[in-house]
NUDRENDREN-410931 format. One line per 3 residues: their letters; for each residue x, y, z of N, C-alpha, C. Coordinates in pm, whole numbers, plus 50000, padded with zeros to 5 digits. Example, Ala and Ser with C-alpha at 12.3 -4.5 7.8 and 13.67 -1.06 7.14 Angstrom:
! residues 2
AS	51319/49431/50780/51230/49550/50780/51320/49670/50780 ~ 51285/49775/50708/51367/49894/50714/51290/50003/50787
END
This chain:
! residues 387
MAH	10616/36632/16019/10611/36613/15872/10462/36650/15827 ~ 10438/36761/15841/10284/36807/15810/10262/36821/15674 ~ 10289/36731/15586/10265/36740/15428/10174/36607/15402
YYS	10052/36635/15365/09957/36521/15334/10020/36445/15210 ~ 10001/36318/15236/10037/36226/15136/09955/36101/15144 ~ 09929/36031/15024/09852/35916/15022/09915/35798/14925
LGK	09906/35675/14952/09948/35580/14878/09867/35450/14884 ~ 09843/35386/14765/09771/35271/14774/09623/35310/14768 ~ 09532/35202/14813/09389/35199/14797/09326/35248/14958
IPN	09234/35374/14947/09176/35381/15078/09040/35419/15046 ~ 08957/35414/15147/08804/35436/15130/08798/35596/15107 ~ 08662/35630/15068/08657/35770/15044/08639/35848/15165
KRH	08605/35790/15282/08591/35867/15415/08651/35781/15527 ~ 08724/35830/15604/08785/35770/15714/08679/35700/15811 ~ 08735/35605/15892/08656/35542/16007/08519/35494/15928
TQY	08518/35442/15825/08401/35383/15767/08431/35238/15719 ~ 08324/35166/15690/08350/35027/15651/08427/35026/15518 ~ 08542/34942/15511/08615/34918/15400/08645/34770/15387
RQE	08588/34702/15279/08599/34566/15270/08682/34513/15176 ~ 08744/34388/15200/08819/34313/15114/08728/34240/15005 ~ 08776/34175/14914/08691/34119/14805/08630/34006/14869
NGK	08681/33948/14975/08628/33821/15054/08535/33874/15148 ~ 08494/34001/15148/08392/34040/15231/08439/34101/15387 ~ 08554/34060/15412/08610/34101/15541/08654/34250/15537
LYA	08636/34305/15668/08691/34434/15673/08827/34467/15688 ~ 08896/34561/15620/09032/34586/15641/09039/34649/15772 ~ 09140/34614/15842/09174/34670/15971/09243/34811/15972
EQL	09160/34913/16019/09223/35034/16019/09296/35082/16142 ~ 09412/35140/16099/09495/35170/16234/09531/35321/16222 ~ 09523/35393/16336/09554/35523/16346/09694/35529/16388
FST	09783/35590/16322/09935/35605/16365/09945/35754/16395 ~ 09950/35789/16535/09928/35937/16572/10045/35977/16650 ~ 10077/36091/16676/10172/36154/16763/10095/36247/16856
EGF	10170/36243/16973/10122/36340/17095/09955/36323/17116 ~ 09946/36175/17147/09808/36156/17161/09723/36150/17028 ~ 09613/36221/17032/09539/36246/16918/09535/36382/16891
SSN	09640/36460/16919/09650/36606/16923/09763/36666/16817 ~ 09806/36578/16736/09915/36636/16641/09896/36537/16516 ~ 10015/36537/16435/10006/36469/16312/09969/36315/16314
YSL	09899/36260/16217/09868/36129/16225/09859/36076/16071 ~ 09862/35944/16049/09811/35884/15928/09736/35762/15970 ~ 09653/35717/15867/09557/35608/15873/09608/35492/15787
LYH	09631/35379/15824/09684/35282/15761/09557/35162/15742 ~ 09554/35101/15637/09448/34979/15628/09525/34854/15588 ~ 09518/34760/15702/09575/34643/15695/09479/34522/15643
VHP	09534/34428/15582/09452/34303/15550/09415/34219/15688 ~ 09505/34217/15775/09478/34156/15903/09513/34266/16032 ~ 09430/34239/16135/09470/34324/16249/09627/34317/16283
PTV	09660/34451/16317/09792/34472/16344/09851/34436/16506 ~ 09758/34349/16552/09750/34316/16699/09780/34176/16736 ~ 09791/34088/16643/09796/33940/16659/09925/33907/16702
IIK	09973/33915/16840/10084/33869/16895/10084/33730/16934 ~ 10183/33648/16887/10177/33494/16901/10281/33452/16989 ~ 10371/33547/17039/10473/33486/17124/10555/33622/17163
TEE	10600/33615/17295/10696/33716/17355/10812/33641/17412 ~ 10920/33729/17419/11042/33685/17495/11078/33791/17597 ~ 11171/33763/17690/11211/33837/17784/11293/33956/17721
PYD	11275/34094/17759/11352/34198/17699/11500/34194/17755 ~ 11576/34257/17686/11720/34279/17734/11760/34410/17701 ~ 11861/34449/17794/11906/34585/17816/11991/34636/17698
VSP	11937/34748/17641/12031/34816/17553/12060/34960/17562 ~ 12033/35008/17687/12056/35141/17716/12199/35177/17733 ~ 12232/35308/17686/12380/35331/17697/12418/35354/17836
KAA	12540/35331/17879/12583/35357/17995/12706/35464/18005 ~ 12703/35567/18077/12804/35679/18085/12940/35613/18145 ~ 13037/35642/18064/13181/35579/18104/13270/35683/18176
SDN	13216/35814/18196/13316/35907/18242/13220/36013/18292 ~ 13266/36091/18401/13197/36201/18444/13270/36330/18409 ~ 13371/36315/18333/13458/36426/18287/13394/36508/18158
ILK	13288/36575/18175/13221/36636/18062/13280/36767/18017 ~ 13376/36835/18087/13413/36965/18051/13542/36948/17989 ~ 13546/36883/17863/13679/36874/17795/13652/36862/17653
HRS	13726/36918/17566/13697/36920/17431/13745/36773/17381 ~ 13675/36700/17308/13721/36559/17272/13679/36530/17110 ~ 13756/36438/17076/13753/36393/16925/13751/36250/16922
FQG	13664/36185/16839/13667/36040/16812/13665/36004/16664 ~ 13720/35884/16644/13749/35834/16507/13631/35745/16479 ~ 13542/35798/16402/13413/35719/16391/13419/35602/16299
FSV	13511/35609/16216/13537/35501/16119/13614/35367/16193 ~ 13655/35409/16324/13721/35284/16387/13602/35204/16444 ~ 13488/35222/16433/13386/35133/16480/13399/35023/16407
QPN	13395/34899/16441/13410/34771/16378/13278/34730/16303 ~ 13291/34667/16169/13166/34633/16118/13104/34517/16181 ~ 12970/34498/16165/12910/34413/16232/12792/34358/16128
ADY	12775/34229/16130/12668/34168/16036/12505/34184/16083 ~ 12523/34226/16220/12374/34234/16279/12345/34389/16272 ~ 12252/34426/16193/12214/34566/16218/12182/34641/16338
LKS	12127/34558/16434/12080/34611/16544/12208/34629/16647 ~ 12280/34527/16646/12403/34528/16730/12512/34629/16668 ~ 12492/34648/16552/12608/34734/16488/12583/34875/16539
RKV	12486/34921/16593/12440/35063/16639/12514/35076/16779 ~ 12619/35166/16776/12687/35175/16894/12673/35332/16936 ~ 12598/35351/17053/12574/35479/17110/12703/35537/17169
VLF	12754/35666/17129/12852/35718/17157/12846/35835/17256 ~ 12728/35906/17245/12705/36036/17306/12560/36027/17340 ~ 12507/36078/17466/12370/36055/17491/12342/36161/17605
NND	12209/36207/17630/12148/36262/17728/12006/36231/17746 ~ 11935/36313/17813/11790/36261/17827/11705/36289/17698 ~ 11769/36376/17610/11688/36430/17491/11726/36348/17364
VQL	11853/36303/17373/11904/36252/17241/12002/36145/17248 ~ 12016/36051/17160/12139/35964/17163/12205/35956/17014 ~ 12324/35961/17017/12414/35964/16893/12484/35855/16886
ALA	12459/35766/16774/12512/35632/16750/12591/35630/16621 ~ 12684/35546/16617/12760/35512/16499/12748/35364/16465 ~ 12729/35341/16331/12701/35198/16302/12774/35166/16165
APT	12822/35038/16163/12895/34992/16050/12842/34847/16000 ~ 12704/34854/15962/12641/34717/15942/12684/34665/15803 ~ 12704/34532/15796/12738/34472/15667/12617/34405/15598
KGL	12517/34389/15697/12400/34343/15657/12271/34429/15699 ~ 12159/34417/15637/12058/34494/15706/11954/34397/15775 ~ 11828/34426/15789/11718/34346/15847/11638/34283/15729
EGN	11617/34171/15736/11553/34096/15614/11466/33991/15667 ~ 11415/33927/15564/11328/33806/15601/11215/33841/15688 ~ 11220/33759/15818/11101/33774/15907/11138/33861/16027
VFF	11246/33943/16029/11299/34014/16131/11286/34168/16092 ~ 11225/34239/16193/11192/34383/16174/11239/34459/16308 ~ 11238/34590/16291/11262/34677/16412/11171/34785/16432
KNA	11129/34822/16555/11050/34940/16574/11107/35008/16703 ~ 11130/35122/16691/11181/35216/16786/11065/35282/16847 ~ 11028/35236/16970/10898/35286/17041/10933/35408/17119
DAD	11060/35433/17128/11099/35547/17207/11127/35668/17139 ~ 11185/35659/17018/11250/35777/16950/11217/35779/16803 ~ 11218/35909/16762/11216/35934/16610/11378/35914/16584
EVI	11387/35842/16455/11535/35824/16435/11568/35910/16302 ~ 11688/35967/16295/11745/36032/16171/11862/35963/16157 ~ 11873/35891/16029/11977/35786/16001/12061/35894/15884
FVH	12170/35921/15912/12248/35992/15807/12337/35882/15737 ~ 12319/35862/15618/12401/35757/15531/12530/35829/15477 ~ 12639/35777/15549/12771/35831/15508/12834/35742/15381
VGE	12830/35625/15417/12887/35520/15315/12766/35407/15283 ~ 12750/35386/15173/12648/35263/15143/12517/35320/15062 ~ 12435/35213/15019/12312/35252/14956/12224/35119/14977
GTL	12091/35150/14960/12005/35042/14987/11869/35105/14985 ~ 11787/35027/15040/11624/35044/15054/11579/35039/15190 ~ 11514/35154/15238/11441/35154/15357/11293/35087/15331
KTQ	11255/34985/15401/11131/34913/15379/11032/34943/15504 ~ 10927/34980/15466/10827/35010/15576/10695/34978/15554 ~ 10583/34985/15653/10453/34969/15625/10398/35079/15505
YGQ	10452/35177/15499/10410/35296/15417/10460/35266/15270 ~ 10564/35181/15245/10631/35166/15123/10762/35162/15138 ~ 10841/35184/15016/11003/35182/15019/11052/35313/14984
IPF	11171/35326/15037/11247/35449/15012/11401/35420/14987 ~ 11436/35424/14850/11578/35403/14832/11664/35513/14883 ~ 11784/35473/14931/11881/35577/14980/12016/35554/14934
GYG	12099/35659/14955/12240/35645/14918/12319/35757/14995 ~ 12436/35783/14955/12537/35866/15025/12470/35995/15041 ~ 12473/36048/15162/12420/36193/15193/12292/36191/15231
DYL	12201/36084/15242/12074/36095/15275/12047/36082/15406 ~ 11959/36163/15459/11883/36158/15595/11758/36070/15571 ~ 11758/35954/15650/11644/35882/15671/11570/35929/15795
VIP	11450/35995/15786/11379/36040/15889/11263/35931/15931 ~ 11273/35868/16049/11174/35750/16062/11108/35778/16194 ~ 10982/35821/16192/10908/35840/16320/10895/35730/16413
RGC	10879/35763/16547/10885/35653/16648/10751/35575/16617 ~ 10775/35435/16647/10660/35331/16625/10671/35285/16484 ~ 10743/35333/16385/10733/35284/16259/10812/35155/16255
IYQ	10749/35044/16209/10822/34922/16184/10898/34928/16043 ~ 11013/34888/16048/11088/34890/15932/11207/34772/15922 ~ 11231/34751/15797/11349/34675/15765/11442/34760/15668
IEF	11576/34727/15682/11665/34805/15589/11752/34715/15508 ~ 11758/34744/15387/11835/34652/15308/11949/34727/15220 ~ 12074/34675/15242/12171/34726/15195/12234/34671/15064
KTE	12271/34749/14968/12324/34693/14831/12470/34649/14853 ~ 12515/34720/14957/12672/34709/14967/12714/34652/15110 ~ 12834/34594/15131/12861/34546/15254/12934/34635/15335
ENR	13001/34739/15276/13055/34846/15370/12951/34966/15365 ~ 12903/34979/15489/12825/35085/15517/12853/35161/15645 ~ 12841/35283/15648/12873/35371/15763/12750/35456/15771
LFI	12695/35459/15913/12593/35539/15950/12599/35628/16074 ~ 12545/35758/16073/12550/35827/16195/12402/35844/16226 ~ 12369/35786/16349/12220/35777/16380/12200/35870/16509
VDS	12079/35944/16491/12031/36030/16590/11893/35983/16636 ~ 11892/35941/16764/11755/35899/16835/11699/36023/16907 ~ 11600/36067/16881/11528/36179/16924/11418/36142/17004
FSP	11408/36186/17144/11287/36152/17226/11174/36251/17228 ~ 11181/36345/17118/11078/36431/17085/11065/36423/16927 ~ 10946/36480/16882/10937/36480/16738/11038/36560/16665
VTF	11095/36506/16558/11185/36559/16468/11095/36637/16356 ~ 11116/36784/16358/11054/36857/16250/11144/36949/16189 ~ 11084/37031/16101/11168/37129/16018/11148/37258/16100
PKR	11246/37342/16114/11247/37458/16187/11135/37548/16160 ~ 11061/37591/16265/10938/37683/16254/10968/37804/16161 ~ 11084/37854/16170/11109/37985/16090/11108/37963/15934
YLS	11130/37818/15911/11104/37798/15755/10976/37782/15712 ~ 10895/37769/15792/10753/37732/15750/10641/37839/15775 ~ 10547/37847/15685/10439/37949/15700/10358/37907/15817
RYG	10269/37962/15848/10176/37938/15951/10079/37833/15911 ~ 10074/37790/15775/09996/37683/15736/10080/37551/15725 ~ 10208/37561/15730/10295/37445/15743/10378/37429/15595
QLL	10357/37523/15511/10427/37515/15389/10567/37554/15403 ~ 10674/37497/15339/10807/37550/15352/10810/37706/15279 ~ 10885/37789/15348/10884/37920/15290/10988/37939/15171
ENA	10965/38041/15098/11057/38055/14972/11206/38083/15016 ~ 11220/38124/15147/11365/38156/15201/11422/38033/15271 ~ 11340/37930/15274/11406/37801/15341/11511/37742/15262
PFC	11602/37677/15308/11725/37630/15238/11675/37480/15166 ~ 11551/37445/15167/11521/37326/15089/11371/37342/15082 ~ 11326/37259/14990/11153/37270/14983/11097/37132/14961
ERD	10961/37139/14943/10898/36994/14934/10945/36912/14827 ~ 10993/36969/14725/11050/36892/14614/11171/36805/14668 ~ 11224/36838/14770/11365/36773/14808/11309/36656/14907
IRK	11191/36631/14950/11144/36537/15041/11112/36426/14962 ~ 11176/36314/14976/11134/36185/14910/11046/36089/14992 ~ 10918/36079/14951/10838/36001/15032/10834/35856/14993
PQD	10759/35758/15066/10773/35621/15035/10688/35604/14891 ~ 10733/35501/14835/10692/35452/14702/10677/35303/14702 ~ 10616/35249/14602/10617/35127/14582/10551/35026/14694
LET	10454/35065/14735/10375/34982/14852/10351/34850/14807 ~ 10406/34759/14879/10364/34618/14874/10300/34565/14979 ~ 10197/34477/14946/10090/34433/15057/10133/34286/15061
NDI	10190/34244/15178/10240/34110/15216/10128/34042/15294 ~ 10042/33973/15229/09931/33897/15295/09988/33766/15327 ~ 10053/33751/15438/10140/33639/15478/10107/33613/15627
KGE	10082/33473/15652/10073/33424/15787/10187/33335/15814 ~ 10244/33376/15943/10348/33307/15980/10397/33353/16112 ~ 10551/33358/16140/10603/33415/16271/10697/33516/16229
FLI	10658/33646/16269/10751/33771/16233/10799/33829/16352 ~ 10920/33848/16366/10992/33904/16484/10999/34056/16478 ~ 10946/34126/16568/10954/34274/16561/11028/34319/16692
NTK	11139/34342/16683/11239/34384/16789/11191/34536/16813 ~ 11133/34547/16933/11082/34660/16983/11154/34735/17084 ~ 11212/34854/17077/11290/34926/17172/11212/35024/17256
KKG	11206/35002/17389/11121/35090/17469/11188/35098/17598 ~ 11211/35238/17636/11290/35274/17775/11417/35194/17798 ~ 11510/35182/17699/11626/35126/17690/11632/34981/17700
LMY	11529/34914/17680/11510/34762/17670/11464/34727/17521 ~ 11508/34618/17484/11479/34570/17347/11374/34452/17373 ~ 11253/34448/17315/11154/34346/17336/11134/34258/17211
PIW	11167/34135/17225/11135/34049/17105/10991/34007/17101 ~ 10930/34054/17005/10773/34029/17009/10741/33978/16863 ~ 10669/33867/16874/10658/33773/16750/10498/33809/16725
YGY	10481/33842/16592/10343/33866/16525/10306/33744/16439 ~ 10172/33719/16418/10133/33614/16329/10104/33641/16211 ~ 10107/33771/16176/10102/33818/16025/10220/33915/15987
HPF	10253/33911/15851/10351/34015/15799/10303/34150/15833 ~ 10392/34223/15893/10342/34373/15935/10321/34455/15817 ~ 10387/34430/15693/10365/34506/15581/10249/34455/15509
DVV	10147/34444/15560/10025/34387/15494/09928/34514/15469 ~ 09976/34637/15442/09903/34748/15426/09859/34743/15279 ~ 09731/34784/15242/09699/34804/15101/09680/34957/15076
GWD	09670/35055/15170/09673/35177/15137/09679/35257/15277 ~ 09715/35400/15260/09724/35486/15368/09721/35629/15323 ~ 09699/35721/15420/09707/35863/15412/09738/35922/15530
GCE	09787/36053/15532/09816/36133/15642/09928/36208/15633 ~ 09985/36250/15738/10086/36351/15741/10202/36296/15828 ~ 10203/36181/15880/10327/36112/15953/10351/35992/15901
YPY	10485/35981/15840/10542/35882/15767/10696/35897/15756 ~ 10767/35783/15730/10891/35820/15712/10945/35892/15576 ~ 11048/35951/15565/11083/36009/15444/11238/36031/15437
AIS	11288/36069/15315/11435/36076/15306/11459/36221/15245 ~ 11558/36289/15281/11604/36420/15238/11761/36422/15225 ~ 11806/36471/15127/11961/36465/15115/12038/36592/15150
IHD	12139/36566/15229/12224/36679/15252/12271/36750/15134 ~ 12276/36683/15027/12325/36755/14888/12207/36846/14843 ~ 12095/36849/14896/11987/36926/14853/11968/37059/14932
FEP	12051/37059/15046/12045/37166/15133/12107/37289/15070 ~ 12046/37413/15046/12086/37517/14983/12156/37615/15086 ~ 12288/37635/15086/12351/37725/15198/12299/37863/15178
ITG	12287/37914/15308/12257/38069/15319/12410/38137/15362 ~ 12446/38231/15284/12571/38301/15292/12552/38453/15300 ~ 12660/38528/15332/12637/38658/15355/12776/38736/15322
RVH	12772/38863/15339/12905/38950/15324/12998/38917/15440 ~ 12949/38882/15565/13059/38829/15656/12992/38697/15712 ~ 13079/38638/15803/13050/38505/15856/12902/38494/15924
QPP	12835/38404/15861/12706/38360/15921/12713/38279/16043 ~ 12618/38289/16128/12622/38204/16274/12566/38068/16229 ~ 12592/37962/16312/12548/37835/16279/12405/37816/16245
PVH	12308/37885/16317/12160/37870/16279/12123/37868/16134 ~ 12225/37926/16052/12170/37925/15902/12186/37790/15836 ~ 12265/37703/15935/12271/37566/15866/12190/37472/15919
QHF	12084/37527/16001/11990/37425/16067/11902/37366/15961 ~ 11885/37213/15979/11812/37132/15888/11685/37083/15953 ~ 11699/37036/16094/11599/36973/16162/11585/37039/16306
DAH	11478/37028/16360/11442/37072/16508/11393/36972/16578 ~ 11430/36974/16720/11382/36884/16818/11369/36956/16957 ~ 11309/36891/17044/11315/36935/17174/11456/36926/17242
NFV	11513/37036/17265/11652/37075/17333/11768/37011/17262 ~ 11744/37007/17109/11848/37016/17038/11819/37029/16893 ~ 11927/37062/16799/11898/37076/16659/12001/37000/16575
ICS	11961/36977/16458/12066/36926/16353/12084/37016/16229 ~ 12199/37039/16225/12238/37128/16097/12334/37059/15991 ~ 12317/37115/15887/12408/37058/15754/12492/37164/15705
FVP	12634/37115/15717/12722/37215/15650/12757/37159/15529 ~ 12752/37232/15414/12762/37198/15288/12846/37283/15192 ~ 12898/37247/15082/12981/37335/15011/12908/37469/14977
RLF	12990/37563/14981/12928/37711/14970/13042/37799/14953 ~ 12996/37918/14887/13082/38036/14859/13108/38108/14990 ~ 13238/38140/15023/13277/38220/15146/13214/38348/15147
DYH	13218/38427/15263/13170/38569/15292/13241/38655/15182 ~ 13168/38752/15124/13233/38851/15020/13254/38983/15060 ~ 13253/39022/15176/13296/39154/15219/13458/39143/15193
PLS	13516/39265/15156/13657/39255/15117/13736/39236/15239 ~ 13693/39260/15357/13783/39241/15474/13728/39113/15550 ~ 13655/39026/15498/13595/38920/15557/13691/38815/15604
VPA	13653/38744/15730/13734/38645/15777/13641/38512/15756 ~ 13685/38421/15669/13599/38313/15633/13593/38218/15757 ~ 13692/38203/15823/13702/38102/15925/13612/38148/16043
PYH	13544/38039/16105/13461/38099/16211/13527/38153/16321 ~ 13469/38246/16396/13526/38312/16515/13507/38232/16626 ~ 13616/38259/16729/13604/38182/16853/13472/38204/16931
HSN	13404/38108/16987/13280/38143/17042/13280/38043/17182 ~ 13177/38101/17263/13163/38015/17377/13025/37949/17379 ~ 13033/37829/17410/12915/37736/17424/12848/37749/17543
IDS	12786/37881/17585/12734/37888/17713/12642/37780/17764 ~ 12546/37746/17655/12435/37671/17705/12417/37559/17607 ~ 12506/37514/17517/12489/37392/17444/12620/37327/17397
DEV	12611/37201/17408/12728/37113/17363/12719/37091/17209 ~ 12837/37120/17143/12840/37107/16992/12910/36972/16952 ~ 12840/36905/16857/12893/36776/16808/12903/36806/16665
LYY	13012/36780/16607/13043/36776/16457/13085/36650/16404 ~ 12995/36593/16315/13019/36464/16250/13077/36506/16098 ~ 13213/36475/16084/13279/36517/15952/13258/36420/15850
VDG	13186/36462/15725/13157/36365/15629/13266/36370/15512 ~ 13297/36476/15466/13393/36494/15336/13440/36637/15326 ~ 13547/36658/15253/13588/36773/15220/13697/36826/15295
DFM	13743/36960/15295/13828/37014/15376/13775/37117/15472 ~ 13836/37121/15598/13765/37223/15690/13854/37323/15733 ~ 13833/37447/15693/13923/37560/15708/13954/37582/15859
SRK	13877/37550/15961/13892/37576/16090/13956/37455/16171 ~ 13973/37335/16119/14030/37220/16190/14142/37152/16118 ~ 14247/37122/16183/14351/37037/16139/14341/36894/16165
HVT	14397/36812/16061/14393/36668/16092/14251/36602/16089 ~ 14158/36658/16013/14019/36599/15995/14016/36466/15910 ~ 13952/36388/15961/13942/36252/15875/13784/36234/15855
KGM	13758/36146/15767/13612/36112/15740/13559/36036/15850 ~ 13447/36061/15917/13370/35999/16010/13416/36041/16146 ~ 13512/36140/16149/13561/36209/16286/13434/36269/16350
ITL	13445/36269/16484/13329/36330/16561/13422/36431/16657 ~ 13390/36565/16659/13432/36650/16765/13324/36680/16870 ~ 13354/36692/16989/13259/36729/17085/13312/36850/17165
HPS	13245/36968/17152/13293/37092/17223/13184/37135/17323 ~ 13207/37083/17454/13106/37105/17553/13073/37254/17601 ~ 12948/37280/17641/12912/37385/17691/13004/37435/17810
GIP	13031/37558/17842/13113/37602/17952/13255/37659/17920 ~ 13312/37599/17800/13439/37638/17766/13434/37684/17618 ~ 13514/37795/17589/13514/37841/17452/13612/37742/17347
HGP	13560/37751/17219/13638/37691/17124/13642/37767/17001 ~ 13722/37735/16899/13731/37807/16776/13833/37734/16678 ~ 13866/37824/16580/13965/37764/16474/14096/37730/16551
HPG	14156/37639/16477/14285/37590/16531/14389/37693/16492 ~ 14508/37685/16557/14621/37795/16533/14654/37802/16372 ~ 14653/37903/16324/14702/37923/16180/14588/37901/16078
TVE	14480/37860/16120/14367/37830/16018/14307/37971/15982 ~ 14299/38072/16072/14224/38191/16045/14309/38258/15935 ~ 14443/38284/15952/14534/38353/15843/14516/38275/15707
KSL	14506/38140/15728/14511/38054/15609/14364/38064/15516 ~ 14273/38108/15594/14143/38114/15546/14119/38250/15444 ~ 14188/38351/15501/14191/38473/15433/14200/38479/15275
GAK	14094/38527/15196/14107/38518/15070/14056/38409/14993 ~ 14020/38300/15086/13962/38185/15023/13816/38208/14977 ~ 13768/38152/14860/13663/38192/14796/13542/38091/14816
ETL	13569/37969/14852/13467/37868/14893/13518/37762/14966 ~ 13431/37678/15031/13468/37543/15106/13390/37439/15048 ~ 13456/37324/15052/13382/37208/14993/13349/37113/15113
ELA	13344/37172/15229/13317/37088/15354/13184/37026/15350 ~ 13175/36905/15420/13026/36844/15425/13038/36786/15563 ~ 12944/36823/15658/12937/36788/15787/12796/36787/15843
VMV	12770/36698/15951/12651/36709/16025/12674/36762/16165 ~ 12598/36848/16206/12618/36914/16338/12493/36890/16419 ~ 12516/36848/16555/12410/36821/16650/12435/36926/16763
DTF	12357/37017/16786/12390/37104/16909/12270/37077/17017 ~ 12314/37029/17136/12229/37005/17240/12227/37116/17353 ~ 12114/37114/17410/12102/37231/17511/12105/37162/17652
HPL	12158/37034/17669/12190/36985/17797/12317/36908/17772 ~ 12403/36879/17856/12546/36823/17835/12521/36677/17798 ~ 12619/36643/17727/12612/36497/17669/12711/36414/17763
KMT	12676/36284/17774/12771/36189/17846/12829/36079/17740 ~ 12946/36037/17770/13016/35950/17676/12986/35807/17719 ~ 12988/35723/17627/12994/35562/17645/13130/35520/17642
QEA	13152/35391/17682/13275/35315/17665/13313/35312/17524 ~ 13204/35284/17444/13233/35274/17291/13297/35409/17245 ~ 13271/35531/17300/13322/35662/17261/13479/35663/17289
LSI	13497/35627/17432/13632/35636/17484/13724/35531/17419 ~ 13659/35432/17348/13745/35334/17272/13799/35383/17147 ~ 13730/35499/17089/13783/35548/16961/13833/35692/16982
EDE	13850/35741/17113/13898/35872/17117/14030/35912/17068 ~ 14027/36026/17011/14188/36069/17006/14237/36156/17116 ~ 14329/36097/17190/14389/36147/17295/14469/36278/17276
GYA	14456/36372/17335/14536/36502/17319/14462/36610/17243 ~ 14327/36572/17195/14269/36674/17112/14246/36807/17201 ~ 14214/36783/17331/14188/36895/17407/14316/37000/17407
LSW	14409/36955/17378/14540/37045/17376/14580/37089/17238 ~ 14502/37060/17141/14531/37078/17004/14536/37238/16971 ~ 14500/37326/17060/14503/37465/17013/14620/37529/17065
IED	14728/37446/17116/14853/37499/17155/14934/37539/17030 ~ 14986/37670/17031/15059/37691/16896/15178/37596/16876 ~ 15208/37566/16750/15307/37479/16718/15446/37545/16753
END
């Protein structure tokens, strides 16, 4: 996220004395990625962000593979995941590999009071399918709603507050930095004119609140598949100001401008985010191809070196039958897939699609958890048989 931003009060020059009204120094914190060799921000705390007063034994939250059968088309009913009042326990990993974890969540409550979360392992991309609320961080607050991607860099302490009891989230944990595709960027980092979104679509933190509070604050910190309950002596959101290029932000799937052509365009035109060994794409309402003999439905294709995951959000899908909201399809590398029988002919002459979906393509095979198997649609692998 290489776009400079500043919020609150900061000194004129970094790494210099910056004092409070009582004469004490503010505690400067460098929040950096890839050591000191990439993006960073500088935050100024009322109290040092290092005052740990208590620790508890970590507990295992790592996903476990439930099957070795990875060469099979599968479908899962995402809305079958049961609601849970505990935000952290509501997050159910369904697919994973060494690069990424894909989870579903139906929290009825967020993280509030003196309880916080920090993912020290992964950047998080939280897609909001149902619900609205506010993401609260050391950097400020970000209101969110239906269709928003919340992009939270690893190590960012946050709370999440929901205005609604019914909430549905699709969560991507990336073990590498989540960025915008390089082909959308100038060599200086600006989004190019031909990119499907621009800087105006990026919603940055606002309403910075400085909580100068002493007490006991639980920061649940996830690292290497373990959750560490760590208690701090001061409220972590005691920042008076910050600046830099590494911070959480929101961007809406509804602001993604589709790229179309005379004939069917390949999936890379839908790419929204980039990461190591996987990409995230947004399929949005768009006009169909306008060649007089065009075939709007996607052609059959072989995933030679990538697993394809589609999370269905809303609208009609010309290439699939019996699609439901929150449904996930997994088409693994090694076997071809394509439109269901009858959908190609049905698509001919169609002028537009109102589909809305999030796609994750990984370049290493995904494994399934027991949570995935418990919501699987049996028989999906045979759904290409002619009626």
